[in-house]
C-alpha positions in Angstrom: 0.0 0.0 0.0 1.1 3.6 -0.6 1.0 6.6 1.6 -1.1 8.9 -0.7 0.3 12.1 0.6 3.9 11.1 0.1 3.9 8.3 -2.4 5.9 6.2 0.0 5.5 2.4 0.3 4.7 1.8 4.0 6.4 -0.8 6.0 4.0 -3.4 7.5 4.3 -4.8 11.0 2.0 -7.5 12.4 1.1 -7.1 16.2 -0.4 -10.2 17.8 -2.0 -9.9 21.1 -2.8 -13.1 23.2 -4.3 -13.9 26.7 -1.2 -13.3 28.8 -0.9 -10.5 31.2 0.7 -7.4 29.6 -1.9 -6.0 27.3 -0.2 -2.6 28.0 2.7 -3.5 25.8 0.5 -3.8 22.7 -1.4 -0.7 23.5 1.6 1.3 23.7 3.3 -0.2 20.7 0.3 0.6 18.6 0.2 4.1 20.0 3.8 4.7 19.1 3.4 3.1 15.5 0.3 5.1 14.9 2.4 8.3 14.9 4.9 6.8 12.5 3.5 7.7 9.0 5.9 5.2 7.3 4.5 2.1 9.2 1.3 0.2 8.7 0.1 -2.0 11.6 -1.8 -5.3 11.2 -3.5 -6.3 14.5 -4.7 -9.7 15.5 -6.1 -10.2 19.0 -7.3 -13.5 20.5 -10.5 -13.9 22.6 -8.3 -14.4 25.7 -6.5 -11.2 24.8 -9.7 -9.3 24.6 -10.5 -10.5 28.1 -7.1 -9.4 29.4 -7.4 -6.0 27.6 -10.7 -5.3 29.4 -9.4 -6.4 32.7 -6.0 -4.7 32.6 -6.6 -1.6 30.6 -10.5 -1.2 30.7 -10.4 -1.1 26.9 -12.7 -3.0 24.4 -11.5 -4.7 21.2 -12.8 -1.7 19.2 -10.6 0.6 21.3 -7.5 -1.4 20.5 -8.6 -1.8 16.8 -8.9 2.0 16.4 -5.1 2.2 17.1 -4.3 -0.1 14.3 -4.3 0.5 10.5 -5.7 -2.9 9.7 -7.4 -5.4 12.1 -7.9 -9.1 11.3 -10.1 -11.6 13.0 -8.1 -14.3 14.9 -10.0 -17.1 12.9 -9.6 -15.4 9.6 -7.0 -17.8 8.2 -7.6 -16.5 4.6 -6.4 -12.9 5.8 -3.6 -11.3 3.9 -1.1 -11.8 6.7 -1.5 -15.5 6.4 0.4 -15.6 3.2 4.2 -15.2 2.8 3.4 -13.3 -0.4 2.1 -10.4 1.6 5.2 -8.5 2.5 5.9 -7.4 6.1 8.9 -6.5 8.1 7.8 -9.2 10.6 5.8 -9.6 13.7 5.6 -9.0 17.4 3.5 -11.1 19.7 2.8 -8.9 22.7 2.1 -10.3 25.2 2.6 -14.1 24.2 0.8 -16.7 26.2 2.3 -20.1 26.7 -0.5 -21.6 24.5 0.5 -19.4 21.6 4.1 -19.9 22.2 3.6 -23.8 22.0 1.6 -23.4 18.8 4.5 -21.4 17.1 7.0 -23.6 18.4 5.4 -26.7 16.9 4.1 -25.1 13.6 0.4 -25.4 14.8 -1.2 -22.6 12.9 -4.7 -23.1 14.4 -5.4 -19.3 14.2 -4.2 -16.2 12.6 -1.8 -15.4 15.4 0.2 -18.6 15.2 -0.3 -19.0 11.4 1.1 -15.5 10.8 4.1 -16.2 13.1 4.7 -19.4 11.1 4.7 -17.3 7.9 7.2 -14.8 9.3 9.5 -17.6 10.4 9.3 -19.5 7.1 9.9 -16.4 5.1 12.9 -15.6 7.4 11.4 -12.4 8.6 11.8 -11.0 12.1 9.5 -12.5 14.9 9.8 -10.9 18.3 7.9 -12.9 21.0 7.3 -11.4 24.3 6.4 -14.4 26.5 4.6 -13.8 29.9 4.6 -16.5 32.4 6.5 -17.1 35.7 7.9 -19.4 36.9 8.7 -21.3 33.7 8.5 -25.1 33.4 10.7 -27.2 31.2 8.1 -27.3 28.3 8.1 -23.4 28.3 11.8 -23.3 28.1 12.0 -25.8 25.4 9.3 -24.1 23.3 11.3 -20.8 23.7 14.4 -22.8 22.5 12.6 -24.2 19.5 11.3 -20.7 18.4 14.8 -19.2 18.9 16.3 -22.0 16.9 13.9 -21.2 14.0 15.1 -17.5 14.1 12.6 -15.9 16.4 13.7 -13.6 19.2 12.5 -14.1 22.8 12.0 -10.8 24.6 10.4 -11.4 28.0 9.0 -7.9 29.2 11.4 -7.7 32.2 12.0 -4.1 33.4 15.5 -2.7 33.5 16.0 -0.9 36.6 19.2 0.7 35.7 17.1 3.3 33.9 15.8 4.3 37.4 12.3 4.8 36.0 9.8 6.0 38.8 6.7 4.9 36.9 5.1 1.8 35.5 4.7 3.6 32.0 8.3 4.5 32.0 9.3 0.8 32.3 6.7 0.0 29.6 8.1 2.6 27.4 11.6 1.3 27.8 10.5 -2.3 26.8 8.5 -0.9 23.8 11.2 1.2 22.6 13.8 -1.6 22.8 11.4 -4.0 20.8 10.6 -1.5 18.2 14.2 -0.6 17.8 14.7 -4.1 16.5 12.6 -3.1 13.5 14.3 0.3 13.0 11.7 2.3 14.7 13.5 4.8 16.8 11.4 7.2 18.9 13.1 9.8 21.0 12.0 9.6 24.7 10.9 6.0 24.9 14.2 4.8 26.3 17.8 5.7 26.7 20.3 3.2 25.3 22.9 2.0 27.9 26.1 3.8 27.5 28.0 2.4 30.5 28.8 3.9 34.0 
Protein backbone atom coordinates (compact mmCIF):
# COMPACT_ATOMS: atom_id res chain seq x y z
CA UNK A 1 0.00 0.00 0.00
CA UNK A 2 1.12 3.53 -0.65
CA UNK A 3 1.02 6.58 1.54
CA UNK A 4 -1.14 8.81 -0.68
CA UNK A 5 0.29 12.07 0.62
CA UNK A 6 3.93 11.18 0.08
CA UNK A 7 3.87 8.33 -2.41
CA UNK A 8 5.96 6.20 -0.03
CA UNK A 9 5.45 2.49 0.37
CA UNK A 10 4.63 1.79 4.00
CA UNK A 11 6.41 -0.86 6.03
CA UNK A 12 4.00 -3.38 7.48
CA UNK A 13 4.25 -4.83 10.97
CA UNK A 14 1.96 -7.47 12.46
CA UNK A 15 1.03 -7.12 16.13
CA UNK A 16 -0.41 -10.25 17.74
CA UNK A 17 -2.06 -9.93 21.16
CA UNK A 18 -2.81 -13.03 23.22
CA UNK A 19 -4.26 -13.88 26.62
CA UNK A 20 -1.17 -13.42 28.77
CA UNK A 21 -0.87 -10.48 31.13
CA UNK A 22 0.73 -7.39 29.60
CA UNK A 23 -1.88 -5.87 27.28
CA UNK A 24 -0.27 -2.51 28.01
CA UNK A 25 2.69 -3.46 25.79
CA UNK A 26 0.46 -3.94 22.73
CA UNK A 27 -1.48 -0.76 23.45
CA UNK A 28 1.68 1.32 23.79
CA UNK A 29 3.28 -0.20 20.68
CA UNK A 30 0.25 0.61 18.58
CA UNK A 31 0.13 4.15 19.97
CA UNK A 32 3.77 4.70 19.06
CA UNK A 33 3.43 3.16 15.60
CA UNK A 34 0.26 5.15 14.89
CA UNK A 35 2.42 8.28 15.02
CA UNK A 36 4.91 6.84 12.48
CA UNK A 37 3.54 7.65 8.99
CA UNK A 38 5.87 5.20 7.27
CA UNK A 39 4.47 2.21 9.19
CA UNK A 40 1.26 0.22 8.67
CA UNK A 41 0.12 -1.99 11.55
CA UNK A 42 -1.85 -5.21 11.21
CA UNK A 43 -3.51 -6.23 14.47
CA UNK A 44 -4.75 -9.67 15.51
CA UNK A 45 -6.09 -10.25 19.04
CA UNK A 46 -7.27 -13.53 20.52
CA UNK A 47 -10.48 -13.87 22.54
CA UNK A 48 -8.41 -14.32 25.71
CA UNK A 49 -6.45 -11.23 24.71
CA UNK A 50 -9.72 -9.28 24.61
CA UNK A 51 -10.53 -10.48 28.15
CA UNK A 52 -7.14 -9.31 29.43
CA UNK A 53 -7.41 -6.01 27.57
CA UNK A 54 -10.69 -5.29 29.34
CA UNK A 55 -9.42 -6.42 32.75
CA UNK A 56 -6.00 -4.73 32.66
CA UNK A 57 -6.66 -1.62 30.55
CA UNK A 58 -10.45 -1.20 30.72
CA UNK A 59 -10.43 -1.18 26.92
CA UNK A 60 -12.64 -2.95 24.40
CA UNK A 61 -11.54 -4.72 21.23
CA UNK A 62 -12.76 -1.72 19.22
CA UNK A 63 -10.59 0.63 21.30
CA UNK A 64 -7.49 -1.37 20.43
CA UNK A 65 -8.55 -1.74 16.79
CA UNK A 66 -8.80 2.05 16.53
CA UNK A 67 -5.03 2.23 17.15
CA UNK A 68 -4.22 -0.11 14.23
CA UNK A 69 -4.28 0.53 10.50
CA UNK A 70 -5.76 -2.90 9.73
CA UNK A 71 -7.44 -5.39 12.05
CA UNK A 72 -7.88 -9.08 11.26
CA UNK A 73 -10.12 -11.63 12.97
CA UNK A 74 -8.19 -14.25 14.91
CA UNK A 75 -9.96 -17.05 13.00
CA UNK A 76 -9.58 -15.45 9.55
CA UNK A 77 -7.01 -17.88 8.18
CA UNK A 78 -7.58 -16.42 4.69
CA UNK A 79 -6.40 -12.93 5.77
CA UNK A 80 -3.60 -11.22 3.86
CA UNK A 81 -1.08 -11.76 6.67
CA UNK A 82 -1.57 -15.54 6.49
CA UNK A 83 0.46 -15.62 3.27
CA UNK A 84 4.18 -15.18 2.74
CA UNK A 85 3.34 -13.34 -0.47
CA UNK A 86 2.06 -10.46 1.64
CA UNK A 87 5.23 -8.53 2.43
CA UNK A 88 5.81 -7.44 6.03
CA UNK A 89 8.79 -6.46 8.13
CA UNK A 90 7.78 -9.15 10.60
CA UNK A 91 5.68 -9.65 13.68
CA UNK A 92 5.57 -8.93 17.39
CA UNK A 93 3.50 -11.08 19.74
CA UNK A 94 2.88 -8.85 22.73
CA UNK A 95 2.13 -10.36 25.13
CA UNK A 96 2.56 -14.02 24.21
CA UNK A 97 0.77 -16.73 26.19
CA UNK A 98 2.39 -20.12 26.69
CA UNK A 99 -0.39 -21.61 24.55
CA UNK A 100 0.54 -19.38 21.62
CA UNK A 101 4.24 -19.96 22.20
CA UNK A 102 3.60 -23.70 22.02
CA UNK A 103 1.62 -23.34 18.80
CA UNK A 104 4.41 -21.30 17.19
CA UNK A 105 7.12 -23.68 18.42
CA UNK A 106 5.36 -26.66 16.86
CA UNK A 107 4.05 -25.08 13.66
CA UNK A 108 0.45 -25.47 14.82
CA UNK A 109 -1.23 -22.66 12.90
CA UNK A 110 -4.67 -23.09 14.40
CA UNK A 111 -5.48 -19.37 14.35
CA UNK A 112 -4.25 -16.26 12.58
CA UNK A 113 -1.74 -15.35 15.29
CA UNK A 114 0.14 -18.65 15.20
CA UNK A 115 -0.28 -18.92 11.41
CA UNK A 116 1.14 -15.42 10.87
CA UNK A 117 4.07 -16.20 13.15
CA UNK A 118 4.70 -19.38 11.16
CA UNK A 119 4.67 -17.36 7.93
CA UNK A 120 7.12 -14.83 9.35
CA UNK A 121 9.49 -17.62 10.39
CA UNK A 122 9.28 -19.53 7.10
CA UNK A 123 9.90 -16.34 5.13
CA UNK A 124 12.92 -15.56 7.35
CA UNK A 125 11.41 -12.32 8.60
CA UNK A 126 11.79 -10.99 12.12
CA UNK A 127 9.57 -12.48 14.83
CA UNK A 128 9.77 -11.00 18.32
CA UNK A 129 7.92 -12.92 21.01
CA UNK A 130 7.20 -11.34 24.40
CA UNK A 131 6.40 -14.39 26.56
CA UNK A 132 4.61 -13.77 29.84
CA UNK A 133 4.69 -16.53 32.43
CA UNK A 134 6.55 -17.18 35.65
CA UNK A 135 7.94 -19.41 36.92
CA UNK A 136 8.76 -21.30 33.74
CA UNK A 137 8.46 -25.04 33.46
CA UNK A 138 10.65 -27.18 31.20
CA UNK A 139 8.12 -27.24 28.34
CA UNK A 140 8.00 -23.42 28.31
CA UNK A 141 11.79 -23.26 28.13
CA UNK A 142 11.97 -25.91 25.39
CA UNK A 143 9.35 -24.05 23.35
CA UNK A 144 11.35 -20.83 23.70
CA UNK A 145 14.45 -22.70 22.56
CA UNK A 146 12.60 -24.13 19.57
CA UNK A 147 11.33 -20.73 18.40
CA UNK A 148 14.81 -19.25 18.95
CA UNK A 149 16.38 -22.02 16.85
CA UNK A 150 13.92 -21.15 14.07
CA UNK A 151 15.11 -17.54 14.13
CA UNK A 152 12.58 -15.98 16.49
CA UNK A 153 13.66 -13.59 19.23
CA UNK A 154 12.50 -14.15 22.79
CA UNK A 155 11.98 -10.82 24.55
CA UNK A 156 10.41 -11.37 27.98
CA UNK A 157 9.07 -7.99 29.14
CA UNK A 158 11.39 -7.60 32.11
CA UNK A 159 11.96 -4.07 33.40
CA UNK A 160 15.48 -2.70 33.41
CA UNK A 161 16.00 -1.02 36.76
CA UNK A 162 19.23 0.73 35.72
CA UNK A 163 17.09 3.34 33.96
CA UNK A 164 15.76 4.30 37.43
CA UNK A 165 12.27 4.87 36.09
CA UNK A 166 9.82 5.93 38.77
CA UNK A 167 6.67 4.89 36.88
CA UNK A 168 5.11 1.81 35.37
CA UNK A 169 4.67 3.63 32.05
CA UNK A 170 8.36 4.53 32.04
CA UNK A 171 9.22 0.82 32.30
CA UNK A 172 6.66 -0.04 29.60
CA UNK A 173 8.10 2.64 27.31
CA UNK A 174 11.61 1.27 27.76
CA UNK A 175 10.54 -2.25 26.78
CA UNK A 176 8.42 -1.02 23.86
CA UNK A 177 11.26 1.22 22.68
CA UNK A 178 13.75 -1.63 22.74
CA UNK A 179 11.42 -4.00 20.87
CA UNK A 180 10.50 -1.46 18.20
CA UNK A 181 14.19 -0.60 17.81
CA UNK A 182 14.67 -4.15 16.51
CA UNK A 183 12.54 -3.11 13.52
CA UNK A 184 14.30 0.22 13.03
CA UNK A 185 11.63 2.29 14.77
CA UNK A 186 13.52 4.83 16.88
CA UNK A 187 11.38 7.21 18.89
CA UNK A 188 13.04 9.81 21.11
CA UNK A 189 11.98 9.64 24.72
CA UNK A 190 10.89 6.01 24.83
CA UNK A 191 14.15 4.79 26.29
CA UNK A 192 17.77 5.77 26.69
CA UNK A 193 20.26 3.22 25.33
CA UNK A 194 22.83 2.02 27.86
CA UNK A 195 26.12 3.85 27.50
CA UNK A 196 27.96 2.45 30.48
CA UNK A 197 28.70 3.85 33.93
